[in-house]
C-alpha positions as CSV (number, residue, x, y, z in Angstrom):
1,M,0.0,0.0,0.0
2,E,1.2,3.5,-0.9
3,L,1.2,6.3,1.7
4,G,0.2,9.9,1.1
5,I,-0.3,13.0,3.2
6,Q,-3.2,15.4,2.9
7,G,-4.2,19.0,3.8
8,L,-0.8,20.6,4.1
9,N,-2.0,23.4,1.9
10,S,-3.4,24.8,5.1
11,I,0.1,26.1,5.8
12,S,0.7,29.5,4.2
13,R,4.4,29.8,5.0
14,P,6.5,28.9,1.9
15,E,9.5,27.8,3.9
16,A,7.4,25.3,5.9
17,T,5.9,23.9,2.7
18,L,9.3,23.6,1.2
19,R,10.7,21.8,4.2
20,L,7.7,19.4,4.6
21,A,7.4,18.5,0.9
22,R,11.0,17.6,0.7
23,L,10.8,15.7,4.0
24,A,7.8,13.7,2.8
25,E,9.6,12.7,-0.4
26,Q,12.8,11.8,1.5
27,L,10.8,9.6,3.9
28,G,9.2,7.7,1.0
29,Y,5.7,9.1,1.0
30,E,4.2,8.4,-2.4
31,S,1.8,11.4,-2.7
32,W,1.0,14.9,-1.4
33,W,-2.7,16.0,-1.5
34,A,-4.2,19.5,-1.4
35,H,-7.7,20.1,-0.2
36,D,-10.0,22.7,-1.6
37,H,-12.3,25.5,-0.4
38,V,-12.5,28.8,-2.3
39,V,-14.4,30.6,0.5
40,L,-15.7,29.4,3.9
41,P,-18.9,30.6,5.6
42,T,-18.5,32.8,8.6
43,A,-21.7,31.7,10.4
44,A,-21.4,30.4,14.0
45,D,-22.2,26.9,12.9
46,A,-19.7,26.8,10.0
47,P,-18.0,23.4,9.5
48,M,-14.5,24.9,9.9
49,D,-12.8,28.2,11.0
50,P,-13.1,30.6,8.0
51,R,-9.7,32.0,9.0
52,T,-8.0,28.7,8.0
53,P,-5.4,29.7,5.5
54,I,-6.2,27.3,2.7
55,L,-3.9,27.9,-0.2
56,D,-5.4,27.3,-3.7
57,A,-4.8,23.6,-4.4
58,M,-3.5,23.9,-7.9
59,V,-1.2,26.8,-7.0
60,Q,0.2,25.0,-3.9
61,L,0.8,21.8,-5.9
62,A,2.7,23.8,-8.6
63,Y,5.0,25.0,-5.8
64,V,5.4,21.5,-4.4
65,A,6.1,20.2,-7.9
66,A,9.0,22.6,-8.3
67,V,10.7,21.5,-5.1
68,T,10.2,17.7,-5.5
69,S,10.8,15.1,-8.2
70,R,8.9,12.0,-7.2
71,L,5.8,12.9,-5.2
72,T,2.5,12.3,-6.8
73,L,0.5,15.5,-6.6
74,G,-3.2,15.2,-5.9
75,T,-6.2,17.3,-5.2
76,A,-8.5,15.9,-2.5
77,V,-10.8,17.0,-3.9
78,L,-11.5,20.0,-6.1
79,I,-15.1,21.1,-6.1
80,L,-15.6,20.8,-9.8
81,P,-18.9,22.6,-10.3
82,Q,-17.3,25.8,-8.9
83,R,-14.7,25.9,-11.8
84,N,-14.8,26.7,-15.4
85,P,-14.0,23.2,-16.9
86,L,-11.9,24.5,-19.9
87,V,-9.8,26.7,-17.6
88,L,-9.3,23.9,-15.2
89,A,-8.4,21.5,-18.0
90,K,-5.7,23.9,-19.1
91,Q,-4.4,24.3,-15.6
92,A,-4.4,20.6,-14.9
93,A,-2.6,19.8,-18.2
94,S,0.0,22.5,-17.6
95,L,0.7,21.2,-14.1
96,D,0.9,17.6,-15.2
97,V,3.4,18.5,-18.0
98,L,5.5,20.7,-15.8
99,S,5.6,18.0,-13.0
100,G,6.5,15.2,-15.4
101,G,3.1,13.6,-15.4
102,R,2.7,13.5,-11.6
103,L,-0.8,15.0,-11.3
104,V,-3.9,13.2,-9.9
105,L,-6.9,15.5,-10.3
106,G,-9.3,14.6,-7.6
107,V,-12.8,16.1,-8.1
108,G,-16.1,16.0,-6.3
109,A,-19.6,17.6,-6.7
110,G,-19.3,19.6,-3.5
111,W,-21.5,19.8,-0.4
112,L,-21.1,23.3,1.2
113,A,-24.1,25.3,0.0
114,A,-22.9,28.6,1.3
115,E,-19.6,28.3,-0.6
116,M,-21.3,27.3,-3.8
117,A,-23.8,30.1,-3.6
118,A,-21.0,32.7,-3.0
119,V,-19.2,31.4,-6.1
120,G,-22.4,31.6,-8.1
121,V,-23.2,27.9,-8.6
122,P,-26.6,26.6,-7.6
123,P,-26.2,23.4,-5.5
124,P,-29.2,21.6,-7.2
125,G,-27.9,19.8,-10.2
126,R,-24.3,19.9,-9.1
127,G,-23.9,16.1,-9.8
128,S,-25.0,16.4,-13.5
129,R,-22.9,19.5,-13.9
130,T,-19.9,17.6,-12.5
131,D,-20.4,14.8,-15.0
132,E,-20.7,17.2,-17.9
133,Y,-17.6,19.1,-16.8
134,L,-15.6,15.9,-16.6
135,D,-16.7,14.8,-20.1
136,A,-15.9,18.3,-21.5
137,M,-12.4,18.3,-20.0
138,S,-11.7,14.7,-21.2
139,S,-12.6,15.8,-24.8
140,L,-10.1,18.7,-24.5
141,W,-7.4,16.5,-23.1
142,Y,-7.7,13.4,-25.4
143,D,-9.9,14.0,-28.5
144,P,-8.1,14.7,-31.8
145,A,-10.7,17.4,-32.5
146,P,-12.1,18.4,-29.1
147,E,-15.9,19.1,-29.2
148,F,-18.6,19.1,-26.6
149,H,-22.2,20.1,-26.6
150,G,-24.1,20.1,-23.2
151,R,-26.3,22.1,-21.0
152,H,-23.5,23.9,-19.2
153,V,-20.6,23.6,-21.7
154,D,-20.7,24.0,-25.4
155,F,-17.6,24.3,-27.7
156,A,-16.2,23.2,-31.0
157,G,-13.5,24.3,-33.4
158,V,-11.0,24.9,-30.6
159,D,-8.1,23.1,-29.2
160,A,-5.7,23.3,-26.2
161,Y,-2.1,22.3,-25.9
162,P,-0.1,21.0,-24.2
163,R,-2.0,17.7,-23.7
164,P,-1.4,16.0,-20.4
165,T,1.2,13.3,-20.2
166,G,0.3,11.3,-17.1
167,L,-2.8,12.9,-15.7
168,R,-5.2,10.7,-13.8
169,V,-8.6,11.6,-12.4
170,V,-10.1,10.4,-9.2
171,V,-13.6,11.0,-7.9
172,G,-14.6,11.6,-4.3
173,G,-18.0,11.4,-2.7
174,R,-20.3,9.0,-0.9
175,S,-23.4,8.7,-3.1
176,A,-24.7,6.5,-5.9
177,G,-23.8,9.3,-8.3
178,A,-20.2,9.6,-7.1
179,Y,-19.8,5.8,-7.4
180,R,-21.1,5.9,-11.0
181,R,-18.9,8.9,-11.8
182,A,-15.8,7.0,-10.5
183,V,-16.5,3.9,-12.4
184,G,-17.5,5.5,-15.7
185,R,-15.3,8.6,-15.8
186,A,-12.3,8.3,-13.5
187,H,-9.1,6.3,-13.0
188,G,-9.8,6.0,-9.3
189,F,-12.0,6.7,-6.3
190,Y,-11.1,8.8,-3.2
191,G,-13.0,8.0,0.0
192,N,-12.6,8.9,3.6
193,G,-13.6,7.2,6.8
194,T,-13.2,4.0,8.8
195,P,-12.5,0.7,7.1
196,E,-16.2,-0.1,7.5
197,E,-17.2,3.1,5.7
198,I,-14.7,2.4,2.9
199,A,-16.1,-1.1,2.7
200,G,-19.5,0.5,2.1
201,D,-18.0,2.7,-0.6
202,L,-16.5,-0.4,-2.3
203,A,-19.9,-2.1,-2.3
204,G,-21.4,1.0,-3.9
205,L,-18.6,1.0,-6.6
206,R,-19.3,-2.7,-7.3
207,R,-23.0,-2.0,-7.8
208,A,-22.1,0.9,-10.2
209,A,-19.7,-1.4,-12.1
210,S,-22.5,-3.9,-12.5
211,E,-24.8,-1.3,-14.1
212,L,-22.5,0.5,-16.5
213,E,-19.5,-0.3,-18.8
214,R,-16.1,1.1,-17.7
215,P,-14.1,2.6,-20.5
216,E,-11.1,0.5,-21.3
217,R,-8.7,3.5,-21.3
218,L,-9.3,4.0,-17.6
219,G,-7.8,0.7,-16.6
220,R,-8.4,-0.8,-13.1
221,L,-10.2,1.4,-10.6
222,E,-7.6,2.6,-8.1
223,I,-8.9,3.0,-4.5
224,T,-7.5,5.8,-2.3
225,A,-8.7,6.1,1.3
226,M,-8.2,8.8,4.0
227,P,-8.8,7.8,7.6
228,L,-10.4,10.4,9.8
229,A,-8.9,9.0,12.9
230,P,-5.4,8.0,14.1
231,V,-4.1,4.8,12.5
232,D,-1.7,2.1,13.5
233,P,-0.3,-0.9,11.6
234,A,-3.3,-3.1,12.4
235,T,-5.7,-0.5,11.0
236,V,-3.5,-0.1,7.9
237,A,-3.8,-3.9,7.4
238,R,-7.6,-3.6,7.6
239,Y,-7.6,-1.1,4.7
240,A,-5.2,-3.2,2.8
241,E,-7.4,-6.3,3.2
242,L,-10.2,-4.3,1.6
243,G,-8.1,-3.7,-1.5
244,V,-7.2,-0.1,-0.8
245,H,-4.2,0.9,-3.0
246,R,-3.3,4.1,-1.3
247,L,-3.8,5.4,2.3
248,V,-3.7,9.2,2.7
249,L,-3.1,10.5,6.2
250,R,-4.5,13.8,7.5
251,P,-2.9,15.4,10.6
252,A,-5.3,16.7,13.2
253,S,-3.6,20.2,13.2
254,F,-1.6,22.2,10.8
255,D,-0.4,24.9,13.2
256,D,3.1,23.8,14.0
257,P,5.5,22.8,11.1
258,D,7.9,21.1,13.6
259,E,5.0,18.9,14.9
260,L,4.0,18.1,11.3
261,A,7.6,17.1,10.5
262,R,7.5,14.7,13.5
263,Y,4.1,13.4,12.3
264,L,5.6,12.6,8.9
265,E,8.5,10.8,10.6
266,R,6.3,8.8,13.0
267,H,3.9,7.6,10.3
268,A,6.4,6.9,7.4
269,E,6.8,3.3,8.5
270,L,3.1,2.6,7.9
271,A,3.8,2.2,4.1
272,T,3.7,-1.4,3.1
């Protein structure tokens, strides 16, 4: 099982990012994942502190790409309906090329209504919008003559280079739509939770696979899981038994770079 680290784009100090990215690579971590929020609600019942300094995922990954050579660079996950799909397709292809084919673009339909409203995207219909955006981006990346005609995206007679060289797409979410999206449109699935919750995700993915045909170009569905609680070797083994290919760890706090360095060192041995 490969081992990754998630959420360190909540550190806004460049020297700390440089230190931790290089340390993660030195310790043998396979991947570095950036989470995503454009804005956060300021209401008293907001899901997280709106003052959390979340760096833009694609910008932070570009910085990490420049100071590393082996780390897979992932988004976990970009809220796709909030982005122009052609602009994001260009950004993703550019980062993939500049990093030597190391980008894994994780996407999801989103869930935070206040954020989506502020960005100007209505939460209803976000699942179908996500599917359409993925199809439009795939056309721009892979079709000899890109063209797409949908409800939210419509283009023809245009092209965009460079094309990606190693880009992979993973889908996050815990719904029938997310499972179908992963099976039909992505190289992998990104889930979070306990082994039991991931087992439920895998059952949902199997149901989706029985109902639709997976494009051959996508290959075997890769499973990434992020525990939401501390892990030990026995817990890692439970994820491995389920068939998880990559375990992504998320520290409880991002306030102290020294403690984060110690966290990376303590957990590096969990890779199998």
